[in-house]
Structure formats: structure tokens, C-alpha cells
Biopython code that builds the backbone (N, CA, C, O; Angstrom):
import numpy as np
from Bio.PDB.StructureBuilder import StructureBuilder

atoms = [
    (1, "MET", "N", (-15.072, -3.484, 33.314)),
    (1, "MET", "CA", (-15.402, -2.648, 34.445)),
    (1, "MET", "C", (-15.671, -1.237, 33.947)),
    (1, "MET", "O", (-15.325, -0.869, 32.825)),
    (2, "GLY", "N", (-16.286, -0.480, 34.800)),
    (2, "GLY", "CA", (-16.732, 0.822, 34.371)),
    (2, "GLY", "C", (-15.761, 1.946, 34.645)),
    (2, "GLY", "O", (-14.672, 1.766, 35.189)),
    (3, "THR", "N", (-16.213, 3.100, 34.242)),
    (3, "THR", "CA", (-15.430, 4.313, 34.421)),
    (3, "THR", "C", (-15.185, 4.589, 35.897)),
    (3, "THR", "O", (-14.127, 5.098, 36.265)),
    (4, "ASP", "N", (-16.151, 4.257, 36.742)),
    (4, "ASP", "CA", (-15.979, 4.470, 38.184)),
    (4, "ASP", "C", (-14.777, 3.706, 38.723)),
    (4, "ASP", "O", (-14.004, 4.238, 39.519)),
    (5, "ASP", "N", (-14.623, 2.467, 38.289)),
    (5, "ASP", "CA", (-13.483, 1.661, 38.730)),
    (5, "ASP", "C", (-12.173, 2.262, 38.247)),
    (5, "ASP", "O", (-11.193, 2.316, 38.991)),
    (6, "LYS", "N", (-12.159, 2.711, 37.010)),
    (6, "LYS", "CA", (-10.951, 3.318, 36.450)),
    (6, "LYS", "C", (-10.590, 4.581, 37.221)),
    (6, "LYS", "O", (-9.419, 4.828, 37.510)),
    (7, "PHE", "N", (-11.604, 5.381, 37.552)),
    (7, "PHE", "CA", (-11.370, 6.601, 38.317)),
    (7, "PHE", "C", (-10.821, 6.274, 39.704)),
    (7, "PHE", "O", (-9.876, 6.911, 40.168)),
    (8, "ARG", "N", (-11.417, 5.281, 40.363)),
    (8, "ARG", "CA", (-10.946, 4.890, 41.698)),
    (8, "ARG", "C", (-9.507, 4.386, 41.664)),
    (8, "ARG", "O", (-8.714, 4.693, 42.554)),
    (9, "ASN", "N", (-9.176, 3.614, 40.638)),
    (9, "ASN", "CA", (-7.809, 3.102, 40.511)),
    (9, "ASN", "C", (-6.813, 4.237, 40.311)),
    (9, "ASN", "O", (-5.732, 4.230, 40.899)),
    (10, "LYS", "N", (-7.173, 5.200, 39.491)),
    (10, "LYS", "CA", (-6.275, 6.339, 39.256)),
    (10, "LYS", "C", (-6.153, 7.178, 40.523)),
    (10, "LYS", "O", (-5.067, 7.656, 40.850)),
    (11, "ALA", "N", (-7.258, 7.357, 41.234)),
    (11, "ALA", "CA", (-7.218, 8.114, 42.484)),
    (11, "ALA", "C", (-6.333, 7.417, 43.510)),
    (11, "ALA", "O", (-5.614, 8.072, 44.265)),
    (12, "GLU", "N", (-6.386, 6.085, 43.534)),
    (12, "GLU", "CA", (-5.538, 5.320, 44.442)),
    (12, "GLU", "C", (-4.059, 5.518, 44.087)),
    (12, "GLU", "O", (-3.211, 5.625, 44.973)),
    (13, "GLU", "N", (-3.764, 5.565, 42.798)),
    (13, "GLU", "CA", (-2.386, 5.788, 42.363)),
    (13, "GLU", "C", (-1.904, 7.177, 42.792)),
    (13, "GLU", "O", (-0.795, 7.320, 43.306)),
    (14, "VAL", "N", (-2.731, 8.185, 42.582)),
    (14, "VAL", "CA", (-2.369, 9.550, 42.965)),
    (14, "VAL", "C", (-2.199, 9.646, 44.481)),
    (14, "VAL", "O", (-1.268, 10.294, 44.961)),
    (15, "GLY", "N", (-3.084, 9.009, 45.230)),
    (15, "GLY", "CA", (-2.956, 8.992, 46.684)),
    (15, "GLY", "C", (-1.667, 8.322, 47.127)),
    (15, "GLY", "O", (-1.021, 8.763, 48.078)),
    (16, "GLY", "N", (-1.297, 7.257, 46.434)),
    (16, "GLY", "CA", (-0.045, 6.564, 46.741)),
    (16, "GLY", "C", (1.163, 7.444, 46.490)),
    (16, "GLY", "O", (2.127, 7.424, 47.255)),
    (17, "LYS", "N", (1.107, 8.219, 45.411)),
    (17, "LYS", "CA", (2.206, 9.143, 45.114)),
    (17, "LYS", "C", (2.329, 10.198, 46.208)),
    (17, "LYS", "O", (3.431, 10.542, 46.634)),
    (18, "ALA", "N", (1.186, 10.705, 46.655)),
    (18, "ALA", "CA", (1.200, 11.709, 47.720)),
    (18, "ALA", "C", (1.747, 11.106, 49.014)),
    (18, "ALA", "O", (2.554, 11.726, 49.706)),
    (19, "LYS", "N", (1.308, 9.914, 49.323)),
    (19, "LYS", "CA", (1.760, 9.238, 50.544)),
    (19, "LYS", "C", (3.267, 8.986, 50.481)),
    (19, "LYS", "O", (3.987, 9.204, 51.456)),
    (20, "GLU", "N", (3.727, 8.527, 49.327)),
    (20, "GLU", "CA", (5.157, 8.286, 49.156)),
    (20, "GLU", "C", (5.948, 9.592, 49.326)),
    (20, "GLU", "O", (6.969, 9.623, 50.014)),
    (21, "GLY", "N", (5.469, 10.651, 48.700)),
    (21, "GLY", "CA", (6.147, 11.944, 48.803)),
    (21, "GLY", "C", (6.180, 12.466, 50.225)),
    (21, "GLY", "O", (7.205, 12.977, 50.678)),
    (22, "PHE", "N", (5.072, 12.343, 50.929)),
    (22, "PHE", "CA", (5.021, 12.801, 52.315)),
    (22, "PHE", "C", (5.976, 11.983, 53.179)),
    (22, "PHE", "O", (6.663, 12.528, 54.043)),
    (23, "GLY", "N", (6.013, 10.682, 52.943)),
    (23, "GLY", "CA", (6.934, 9.822, 53.684)),
    (23, "GLY", "C", (8.381, 10.188, 53.410)),
    (23, "GLY", "O", (9.220, 10.155, 54.310)),
    (24, "ARG", "N", (8.668, 10.535, 52.166)),
    (24, "ARG", "CA", (10.026, 10.933, 51.798)),
    (24, "ARG", "C", (10.419, 12.242, 52.492)),
    (24, "ARG", "O", (11.525, 12.362, 53.017)),
    (25, "VAL", "N", (9.511, 13.215, 52.492)),
    (25, "VAL", "CA", (9.794, 14.521, 53.101)),
    (25, "VAL", "C", (9.974, 14.400, 54.611)),
    (25, "VAL", "O", (10.838, 15.057, 55.194)),
    (26, "THR", "N", (9.160, 13.564, 55.239)),
    (26, "THR", "CA", (9.210, 13.444, 56.699)),
    (26, "THR", "C", (10.214, 12.401, 57.175)),
    (26, "THR", "O", (10.472, 12.278, 58.372)),
    (27, "GLY", "N", (10.777, 11.654, 56.232)),
    (27, "GLY", "CA", (11.723, 10.609, 56.617)),
    (27, "GLY", "C", (11.059, 9.350, 57.131)),
    (27, "GLY", "O", (11.716, 8.506, 57.742)),
    (28, "ASP", "N", (9.770, 9.212, 56.892)),
    (28, "ASP", "CA", (9.009, 8.038, 57.339)),
    (28, "ASP", "C", (9.074, 6.969, 56.250)),
    (28, "ASP", "O", (8.291, 6.997, 55.301)),
    (29, "GLU", "N", (9.989, 6.045, 56.386)),
    (29, "GLU", "CA", (10.199, 5.021, 55.374)),
    (29, "GLU", "C", (9.000, 4.081, 55.241)),
    (29, "GLU", "O", (8.715, 3.593, 54.148)),
    (30, "GLU", "N", (8.305, 3.828, 56.335)),
    (30, "GLU", "CA", (7.128, 2.951, 56.284)),
    (30, "GLU", "C", (6.029, 3.594, 55.442)),
    (30, "GLU", "O", (5.410, 2.926, 54.613)),
    (31, "LEU", "N", (5.787, 4.873, 55.649)),
    (31, "LEU", "CA", (4.771, 5.589, 54.877)),
    (31, "LEU", "C", (5.168, 5.650, 53.403)),
    (31, "LEU", "O", (4.327, 5.496, 52.517)),
    (32, "ARG", "N", (6.436, 5.871, 53.156)),
    (32, "ARG", "CA", (6.942, 5.900, 51.780)),
    (32, "ARG", "C", (6.706, 4.553, 51.094)),
    (32, "ARG", "O", (6.269, 4.504, 49.944)),
    (33, "ALA", "N", (6.993, 3.484, 51.792)),
    (33, "ALA", "CA", (6.794, 2.135, 51.240)),
    (33, "ALA", "C", (5.310, 1.849, 51.011)),
    (33, "ALA", "O", (4.948, 1.220, 50.017)),
    (34, "GLU", "N", (4.455, 2.305, 51.918)),
    (34, "GLU", "CA", (3.010, 2.125, 51.739)),
    (34, "GLU", "C", (2.547, 2.838, 50.479)),
    (34, "GLU", "O", (1.746, 2.308, 49.709)),
    (35, "GLY", "N", (3.058, 4.043, 50.280)),
    (35, "GLY", "CA", (2.705, 4.803, 49.079)),
    (35, "GLY", "C", (3.134, 4.086, 47.818)),
    (35, "GLY", "O", (2.389, 4.052, 46.839)),
    (36, "GLN", "N", (4.315, 3.517, 47.831)),
    (36, "GLN", "CA", (4.788, 2.763, 46.670)),
    (36, "GLN", "C", (3.919, 1.530, 46.441)),
    (36, "GLN", "O", (3.601, 1.196, 45.299)),
    (37, "ALA", "N", (3.538, 0.862, 47.512)),
    (37, "ALA", "CA", (2.681, -0.324, 47.396)),
    (37, "ALA", "C", (1.307, 0.058, 46.840)),
    (37, "ALA", "O", (0.757, -0.657, 46.003)),
    (38, "ASP", "N", (0.756, 1.173, 47.300)),
    (38, "ASP", "CA", (-0.534, 1.636, 46.787)),
    (38, "ASP", "C", (-0.460, 1.899, 45.288)),
    (38, "ASP", "O", (-1.377, 1.555, 44.542)),
    (39, "GLN", "N", (0.632, 2.509, 44.854)),
    (39, "GLN", "CA", (0.804, 2.792, 43.432)),
    (39, "GLN", "C", (0.899, 1.509, 42.620)),
    (39, "GLN", "O", (0.292, 1.394, 41.555)),
    (40, "THR", "N", (1.655, 0.556, 43.121)),
    (40, "THR", "CA", (1.819, -0.718, 42.411)),
    (40, "THR", "C", (0.486, -1.440, 42.299)),
    (40, "THR", "O", (0.136, -1.953, 41.237)),
    (41, "LYS", "N", (-0.252, -1.476, 43.399)),
    (41, "LYS", "CA", (-1.554, -2.147, 43.398)),
    (41, "LYS", "C", (-2.496, -1.480, 42.387)),
    (41, "LYS", "O", (-3.222, -2.157, 41.660)),
    (42, "SER", "N", (-2.471, -0.170, 42.354)),
    (42, "SER", "CA", (-3.312, 0.566, 41.430)),
    (42, "SER", "C", (-2.923, 0.288, 39.983)),
    (42, "SER", "O", (-3.791, 0.111, 39.129)),
    (43, "LYS", "N", (-1.628, 0.251, 39.708)),
    (43, "LYS", "CA", (-1.181, -0.002, 38.338)),
    (43, "LYS", "C", (-1.549, -1.406, 37.881)),
    (43, "LYS", "O", (-1.862, -1.608, 36.707)),
    (44, "VAL", "N", (-1.517, -2.369, 38.779)),
    (44, "VAL", "CA", (-1.932, -3.731, 38.441)),
    (44, "VAL", "C", (-3.425, -3.743, 38.102)),
    (44, "VAL", "O", (-3.843, -4.385, 37.138)),
    (45, "LYS", "N", (-4.208, -3.043, 38.886)),
    (45, "LYS", "CA", (-5.647, -2.970, 38.615)),
    (45, "LYS", "C", (-5.905, -2.293, 37.270)),
    (45, "LYS", "O", (-6.766, -2.730, 36.506)),
    (46, "GLN", "N", (-5.156, -1.224, 36.982)),
    (46, "GLN", "CA", (-5.323, -0.524, 35.714)),
    (46, "GLN", "C", (-4.957, -1.425, 34.536)),
    (46, "GLN", "O", (-5.619, -1.393, 33.499)),
    (47, "ALA", "N", (-3.915, -2.219, 34.694)),
    (47, "ALA", "CA", (-3.525, -3.164, 33.643)),
    (47, "ALA", "C", (-4.639, -4.186, 33.422)),
    (47, "ALA", "O", (-4.939, -4.545, 32.283)),
    (48, "GLY", "N", (-5.245, -4.648, 34.499)),
    (48, "GLY", "CA", (-6.366, -5.577, 34.393)),
    (48, "GLY", "C", (-7.533, -4.967, 33.643)),
    (48, "GLY", "O", (-8.186, -5.638, 32.844)),
    (49, "GLU", "N", (-7.793, -3.694, 33.901)),
    (49, "GLU", "CA", (-8.863, -2.980, 33.195)),
    (49, "GLU", "C", (-8.568, -2.930, 31.696)),
    (49, "GLU", "O", (-9.464, -3.133, 30.877)),
    (50, "LYS", "N", (-7.326, -2.661, 31.343)),
    (50, "LYS", "CA", (-6.948, -2.585, 29.929)),
    (50, "LYS", "C", (-7.116, -3.935, 29.246)),
    (50, "LYS", "O", (-7.557, -4.005, 28.099)),
    (51, "ILE", "N", (-6.767, -4.998, 29.944)),
    (51, "ILE", "CA", (-6.930, -6.340, 29.385)),
    (51, "ILE", "C", (-8.410, -6.643, 29.169)),
    (51, "ILE", "O", (-8.792, -7.181, 28.130)),
    (52, "LYS", "N", (-9.233, -6.301, 30.141)),
    (52, "LYS", "CA", (-10.672, -6.533, 29.998)),
    (52, "LYS", "C", (-11.233, -5.746, 28.828)),
    (52, "LYS", "O", (-12.047, -6.263, 28.062)),
    (53, "ASP", "N", (-10.802, -4.486, 28.683)),
    (53, "ASP", "CA", (-11.275, -3.659, 27.576)),
    (53, "ASP", "C", (-10.856, -4.259, 26.232)),
    (53, "ASP", "O", (-11.642, -4.283, 25.285)),
    (54, "ALA", "N", (-9.620, -4.739, 26.157)),
    (54, "ALA", "CA", (-9.132, -5.345, 24.922)),
    (54, "ALA", "C", (-9.912, -6.612, 24.604)),
    (54, "ALA", "O", (-10.273, -6.842, 23.449)),
    (55, "ALA", "N", (-10.175, -7.429, 25.603)),
    (55, "ALA", "CA", (-10.929, -8.663, 25.393)),
    (55, "ALA", "C", (-12.340, -8.355, 24.923)),
    (55, "ALA", "O", (-12.882, -9.052, 24.065)),
    (56, "LYS", "N", (-12.930, -7.318, 25.483)),
    (56, "LYS", "CA", (-14.273, -6.923, 25.071)),
    (56, "LYS", "C", (-14.251, -6.467, 23.614)),
    (56, "LYS", "O", (-15.170, -6.774, 22.854)),
    (57, "GLY", "N", (-13.215, -5.741, 23.225)),
    (57, "GLY", "CA", (-13.101, -5.300, 21.841)),
    (57, "GLY", "C", (-12.984, -6.472, 20.881)),
    (57, "GLY", "O", (-13.593, -6.462, 19.811)),
    (58, "VAL", "N", (-12.208, -7.477, 21.252)),
    (58, "VAL", "CA", (-12.057, -8.672, 20.418)),
    (58, "VAL", "C", (-13.392, -9.403, 20.325)),
    (58, "VAL", "O", (-13.808, -9.820, 19.244)),
    (59, "ARG", "N", (-14.049, -9.552, 21.454)),
    (59, "ARG", "CA", (-15.344, -10.246, 21.469)),
    (59, "ARG", "C", (-16.353, -9.516, 20.581)),
    (59, "ARG", "O", (-17.077, -10.142, 19.807)),
    (60, "ASP", "N", (-16.393, -8.191, 20.699)),
    (60, "ASP", "CA", (-17.319, -7.401, 19.892)),
    (60, "ASP", "C", (-16.994, -7.518, 18.403)),
    (60, "ASP", "O", (-17.904, -7.558, 17.575)),
    (61, "ALA", "N", (-15.716, -7.572, 18.055)),
    (61, "ALA", "CA", (-15.307, -7.696, 16.651)),
    (61, "ALA", "C", (-15.779, -9.028, 16.082)),
    (61, "ALA", "O", (-16.220, -9.079, 14.934)),
    (62, "PHE", "N", (-15.697, -10.103, 16.855)),
    (62, "PHE", "CA", (-16.153, -11.399, 16.383)),
    (62, "PHE", "C", (-17.671, -11.447, 16.243)),
    (62, "PHE", "O", (-18.194, -12.130, 15.362)),
    (63, "ARG", "N", (-18.358, -10.742, 17.084)),
    (63, "ARG", "CA", (-19.821, -10.749, 17.011)),
    (63, "ARG", "C", (-20.317, -10.028, 15.772)),
    (63, "ARG", "O", (-21.388, -10.347, 15.256)),
    (64, "ARG", "N", (-19.547, -9.054, 15.286)),
    (64, "ARG", "CA", (-19.965, -8.295, 14.106)),
    (64, "ARG", "C", (-19.795, -9.094, 12.819)),
    (64, "ARG", "O", (-20.407, -8.771, 11.801)),
    (65, "HIS", "N", (-18.976, -10.125, 12.860)),
    (65, "HIS", "CA", (-18.709, -10.890, 11.632)),
    (65, "HIS", "C", (-19.483, -12.161, 11.592)),
    (65, "HIS", "O", (-19.373, -12.920, 10.629)),
]
sb = StructureBuilder()
sb.init_structure("model")
sb.init_model(0)
sb.init_chain("A")
sb.init_seg("    ")
for serial, (resi, resn, name, xyz) in enumerate(atoms, 1):
    if name == "N":
        sb.init_residue(resn, " ", resi, " ")
    sb.init_atom(name, np.array(xyz, "f"), 0.0, 1.0, " ", f" {name:<3s}", serial, name[0])
structure = sb.get_structure()
């Protein structure tokens, strides 16, 4: 996946942190939980991106030999 996807995933993580913080300050446990869920979802997507990048690197290494 491209840089755009990576940027969107990171932005989603930052948004989740903000949402969680706002929920914590206001005492809104539902909003806090949503923020945590957004962060988790983003981190899973980021991990998937890293796996794809690693697989591409392995594939490229085999093609060179």
C-alpha cells in the first residue's frame, strides 16, 4: 500500500488519541472507548502495512538473484 494509506492510518491513530483524551476529560466513557478502539484499529492496519512492505522486500530480493 502507498504512503497515502500509511498517512491515513497514522491520522486515524492520532484522532483516536484525541477522542480518548477528550472522553477522559469530560468523563464520557463511551467516547474514551471509541478512541481506544480507533487507535487499536489503526495499529492493526499499520502492522499490516509493515508486513506487506517486508514481503515486498523479500520478493524483490529474490527477483534480483
